[in-house]
N, C-alpha and C positions, 0 to 999 in steps of 0.2 A: 789420351784416348778419347775418342768421340763418345757421346752419350749412348749412341746405338750399340757400339761395341761393349761399353760397360754394362748395358742392360743385358746383352747376350751372355756375358760372363756371369752376371748375377743370377740370371734365370737358370743357366747351366748348373751353377753351384747349388741353387735351391733344389733343383730337380734331383741331383744325386744325394743331397743331404736328407731330403724328405721322402725319397722313393715315390714321388708323385707319378701319376699316370697321365700321359698326354692324350687327352680326349679332345676330339674335334670341337672347336669353340662354337657355342650356341648360347645365345642369351636366353635365359629361362626366368620367367616371372616367378618370384619366390612364393606366390600364392596360386600358381597354376598347378594342374594335376601332375605335370612332368617333374615339378620340384619335389614331389612326394615319392619319387623313385630314385634308385641309386644314381649318384652323380660321378662315381669313379669305381674302379675295379675293387672288389672286396669278396670275402668269403663270409657267409652268414650261416650260423649253425642254429637249428631249431630243435627243441625237445618235441615230444609227441611223434607224429608221423605214422608211417606204416607199422602196424603192430606195436605202436608206442616205442619205436626203436630209434627215433630221430630222423632228421632230414637236413640236407645241406643245400644252400644256393651258392653257386659260384658265378659271380658277375664278372665276366672277363672279356666282353666285347662291346664296343661302341662305334657308332658312326654319328654323323651330325644329328640325325633324328631317329636313331634306333639304338636299342640295347639288347643284349642277349643274356639270358640267365639259364644256367645248367643246373637242373634240380636232380639231386641224388638222394635216394632212400634205399631201404633194404628190399623194396619191391621192384623198382624199375628206375631207369634214368629218363629224364625228359628234357629236351632242349626247347626253350621258349625265346621268341623274339617279340619285342614290344616297340610299337611306333609311338614316338613322342610328338604330340601335336599341341597347338596352342591351347585348346580347350578340352583335350581328352588324351588318355593313353589307351591304345588299342593293342591287344595281343593279336599279332598277325601271323604267327607261326608257332606250331607246337608239334613235337614228334617224339614218340618213345624211342629210346635207343639203348643198345647194350654196349656200344662203344662210341664215345663222343668224338665228333669232328672238332677242329679248332674254331671254325667260323661258320655261323648260320645266318649272319646278317643279310647275305645276298640271296637266301633261299626264297623260292616262289611262295607268296603268302598262301596259307591253307586255312586260316581262321580270320575272323573279323569280330573280335569280342572286345567291347569297350569295358575296361576294368575300373577306370576312374574318370569321371567327367566333371567339368566345371559348369557353373561356378561352384566352388567348394563351400557350400553353405547348406544348412538344414533344409531338406525338402527337394533337393535336386534328384531327379529320378531318370532312369533310362532302362531299355531292354537290350539284350544281346540277340545274336542271330538265332539262338535256340529258343527264344521266348522267355528266358529267365529274366527276372526283375531285379534291378539294383536301385538302392536309394541311399543318399547320405543321411544318416540318422543322428549324427552328432559331429561336432567339430570342437577342436581344442580339448579332446579327451586325453587325460593323463592315463597312460597304460604302464603298469609295472611288469617287468620281465626280468629273468635272471641276468640279462645284459644291461639292465638299467631302466630308468623311467623315461618315457617319451611322450611328447604331445602329438596327438594323432588326429586323423580324420577317420571316422567310423563309417564303413560301408556295409549295408545289410543286403545280402543276396537271398533271393527267394525263387525256388522252383517247386511248384506244387506245395507239399507239406514240408519240404526241406528248407531250413533257414540257417544261414551262416553269416557271421560277422567277421569282417576283415579290418585291420587297423594299419594305416599307413603313416609313417613318420617322414618328415622332410629330410631329404638327402639319403635316407636309408631304404625307403620303400616299406614293404610288408614287415611288421614286427610281431603281429599276433593274429591268429585265426581261431575263431570260437564257434563250434557247432553244438548241436544237441548232445552229442556223445563223445566229443573230443575237443581238445584245446592244444594249439601249438603256439609256443612263445619263442621269441628270439633268445637263445641261450648265450651266445657270444658272437662277435664279429671282428674281423681284422682286415686291414688294408694291405697286410704283408702277403704277397702272392708267391714268395720264394718257395713255399712248401710244394707248389705244383711242379717245380722242376725236379723234385726228388721222388715222384711217383709215376707209375706207368698208366694208371687208370684213376679217374676221379672217384671211383667206388672205394679206393683205398682210404679216402678221407673219412669214411664211416668208421674204419678201424682206428684211425688216429684220434678222432674226436669222441668216439663212443666206446672205446675199449675199457 
């Protein structure tokens, strides 16, 4: 067997054995903002959220330079699309929904909010289109969550008197959000997406994970 054929068989075997997700190939600098967002399909479960009843992120769509996250809590569903660039990650689409579509990656952008910007070092600052201020206020921060301990980048968000901190971990994205009156932490995460085949609505995940 030629080496090319052997490689194909090996890759096919590994794909089925590990249930990997075939994401369009894109070289990502491990120290870039994009590296601190999810790199494969996953379900992330957070404590806190609307009325402290929990929140779920379903990461289930990728293109070469975009990813989509479907956010579900007991208040509303929101579909987000993020643009992955060399020196920043922008949220380019956000829409409240009662019934999720499969794919939002091709939707016309309706936002232009930089949520993480390089260089990932203390003192990097920027503003979004609403005038809110962001700054990297710490790097290499160890954050404890029910899902484990993560080394993160701390981003402080300010709009008027409102201040909030978000913590991003490499390969996972957001793992903790902390404000004056609330805290959300990653409770668990899984790369097993089979559960989605057995439900009719993503809102059913709230019953499964928080019953």
